[in-house]
N, C-alpha and C positions, 0 to 999 in steps of 0.2 A: 341184690340178696346177700343178707350177711352168711356167717361162718355156723356151719351146724355146731351144736352144742356137745360138750364131750360125752362119750358113750355113759360114764358113771353118772351125769346127771339125767341122762334118757332114762337111765335105770330107777335112778330116784324118783322120776317124775310118773314113769309108766312102767317098765317090764320087770322091776322088782317090788314095786310097790304093792301093797295089799288092802283091801278092806279089811278094818280090825275092828272085832267085837268085844274085845276086852281092854282095859287102859290101867297103866301104872296110876300110882297115886303122886301126880307133879302138877305144879299150879302154874297156870298161863297168867302172865299179869295183863293189868290194862294196856301197856307200852305194847306189849307183844300182839294183844288184840288189833291196837290201833297200825303196828307195822304191817300186818297180815291183812288188815284193808287197804292200807295205802300202796301194797303193792299190787293186790287183785284188781282193785278199781279201773286200772289201764286196759282191762279187756274190753274189746268193742261189743256193741250192742247197735241194734238197727236204730238209725238218726240218734246215736249216741242217749239214747232214753234212759239207759242205767232204771230200770223199773224193780230191782230186787231192793229188798229191806232185809235187814239184819237183826236177830236178837241171839245176842250171846249169852244163853243161859248157864251161868259158870255157879251161881249161890246155890247152897241147901234148899233156901225157900223158893227160888225160882224154878230149881228142879221138881220140888214138889207140886207145883203149880203145872208142870208138863206132865209129869208120870202119869196122871189120870187118863190121859191123851194115847199113851203109848199101847203097841201091841205088847202081850206079856213078855214074849221073849226079847223084847228091846229093852225093858226097864232095867235090867243091871249092867248092858253096856252105856247108857244114859249116867247112871249113877256113877260109873268108873270113869266118865271120859272127864277131863280137865273141862271143859267146855263142850255144849252142845250148843249148835247154829241153829235158829229158825232161819231157813231162807225162805224168805215170803215175796210178794210182790205187791204193789202202789197201783191199784186198781185207777186212780187218778196221776199217773206218772206224767202224762202228757201236760200237766201244770208247769212242770220244769223245762218244757221243749223250748221255750223262746232264751233261756240263757243256755242250755245245754247244746242246742243246736241251731245256731244263729244264721246258717246258710241259707235257710228257708223258712216260712211259716208251716211247720210239720204238726201244730197241734190240731187242726181242723180235721187232720186224718184220723184222729180217735176221739175228739170230745163229743159228749153225746153218742157215740157208737159201742156200747159196751161189748159187744160181740168182738169188733174187732180189737178194742181194747184188751179183752180176757186174753186174746190167742197171744197178742204181741208181748202182754206181759208176762203170760207163763213160758212163752218161748225163750225170750231174753233174761229173763229171772232163773231159768234154767241154765242158759249159756253162764251167767253170773257165778253160779253156784259150783258149776265147773271149775271157772276161774279161781273161785274160793278153794277149792280142793287142791289145785296145782299149786297154787301160792302156798296153801299150808305144808304141801310135801316139800315146796323148796327151800322153805325154812326149817325142815327137820322135822314138821310133826306128822303123825300117824293120823288117818281120817277112817271113818266108818260112815257113809252116806245113807240114808234110812228113808223109806217110806212106808213103813208098819206103824203107822199112827192116824188117828182120827182128826183131820184136817177142821173141821167142825168144831170140835174142841180144844184146837190149839187155839184158833180164830177166837172163839169165845173166851178163851182164858188169856189172851194176851193182845187180842185185836178187837176187842167189843165193839168200837164205833163201827165197823165192816169195811173200813178202805182198804187195809191191808189184806191179804188172804196168803195162808201158810200154804207153800208148794213143797219144800221136803226138808229134812233134818240131817244132819251132819255131825258126828260126833268128832271132836280133835282131841289130841292128846300124846303120849308116849305109848306105844302097844306095848301089852302085857303078852308074853309069846303063847299062852293059852286062850287068846283070843284071835290068833292067826289060823283061819283052816286052810286044807290043801286047796291050791290054786285051781279053779275049775278051768274047764276047757274054753277055748276062743274059737269061734267061727273062722272056718278058711278065706280069704279073700274072694276065692272063687265063689263062696256059697252067699256073700252079701255084696259084692262089688263086680262092676261092668267098667271097662274102659271103651269108649265108643269114637 
């Protein structure tokens, strides 16, 4: 077991971190986006399958393609974010398993089994999206994950061949204080967990 990380880092990642709804004008460079990916990619997934795919929507033209798919209340936060990430999943992620998981031939578990593949891709891309959020926070960025959008419209605009499917969106940037709302309550341990 390694040593616990300092409380200040735990606060940055969890207890003091907030979902942000408005951002300051602050660019994120290609290099910073690559740094973010290089950090988050180490998070574990089943069979090391890594089904998540990411579209970093940063330019005004790309945001204009995304806006028609958003719920009206999410338009302003996407416009203000330095980058909005479409966290999607590859419905044929298993094609990479021979190189990603050489310990055994795991490809037959998924190939030709769309129901199994869909569940695995959604579950593990969600995990990878959470790793992306924590990596962004660890690098000093603020985040606002969102599900207020029409996935079919995102898929049509960004993944027209149908192989990738949008899972959720995440805005990343520097928080504008006006976009930080009072923290909502959390459920108590006894309400959600048990120790057997």
